[in-house]
Legacy VTK file of the C-alpha trace (Angstrom):
# vtk DataFile Version 3.0
C-alpha trace
ASCII
DATASET POLYDATA
POINTS 75 float
0.000 0.000 0.000
2.781 2.369 0.911
4.589 1.551 -2.329
1.499 2.528 -4.327
1.346 5.844 -2.483
5.001 6.530 -3.252
4.554 5.656 -6.921
1.490 7.884 -7.219
3.348 10.711 -5.489
6.277 10.303 -7.879
3.867 10.433 -10.809
2.438 13.699 -9.463
5.989 15.083 -9.496
6.413 13.850 -13.074
3.259 15.746 -14.046
4.455 18.917 -12.351
7.883 18.698 -13.984
6.223 18.131 -17.372
4.119 21.261 -16.902
7.175 23.311 -15.928
9.141 21.967 -18.910
6.362 23.051 -21.257
7.409 26.654 -20.540
10.933 25.960 -21.820
10.682 25.071 -25.527
14.446 24.743 -25.871
14.302 21.645 -23.642
11.690 19.853 -25.773
14.408 18.471 -28.017
16.155 16.761 -25.098
15.653 12.998 -25.025
14.889 12.878 -21.286
12.272 15.636 -21.658
10.567 13.760 -24.501
10.490 10.552 -22.441
9.090 12.377 -19.440
6.393 13.953 -21.616
5.485 10.558 -23.097
5.109 9.072 -19.624
3.021 11.998 -18.393
0.866 12.040 -21.527
-0.398 8.452 -21.279
-3.057 9.071 -18.571
-3.708 12.643 -19.742
-4.774 11.682 -23.260
-8.249 10.301 -22.334
-8.964 13.328 -20.143
-7.963 15.724 -22.938
-10.327 13.942 -25.320
-13.242 14.589 -22.950
-12.504 18.307 -22.623
-13.665 20.870 -25.193
-11.103 21.896 -27.810
-9.571 25.366 -27.894
-9.221 26.034 -24.171
-6.636 28.763 -23.482
-4.965 26.664 -20.769
-4.758 22.894 -20.460
-6.412 21.880 -17.160
-5.609 18.196 -17.716
-2.569 17.966 -15.374
-4.499 19.602 -12.533
-7.492 17.308 -13.083
-5.214 14.285 -13.078
-3.390 15.421 -9.925
-6.734 15.861 -8.144
-7.859 12.399 -9.272
-4.598 10.868 -8.056
-4.930 12.654 -4.703
-8.480 11.304 -4.323
-7.246 7.815 -5.202
-4.449 8.098 -2.639
-6.959 9.187 -0.014
-9.223 6.234 -0.764
-6.369 3.706 -0.580
LINES 1 76
75 0 1 2 3 4 5 6 7 8 9 10 11 12 13 14 15 16 17 18 19 20 21 22 23 24 25 26 27 28 29 30 31 32 33 34 35 36 37 38 39 40 41 42 43 44 45 46 47 48 49 50 51 52 53 54 55 56 57 58 59 60 61 62 63 64 65 66 67 68 69 70 71 72 73 74
């Protein structure tokens, strides 16, 4: 149970780092940044598909962090 909490917490950090990296376009060409984005994008993709197109900001990471926090609370 504790391991699951740690893994979910690490994934929250991955999401936050991915959001911060999105503000630095020069880092997008780095291999580690692309891998991190691929990992963070897997659970975000279905949420993005449910949201309306053309939003000025992407609320998907925040929605996913809230869902993970709720899951951690329930475990």
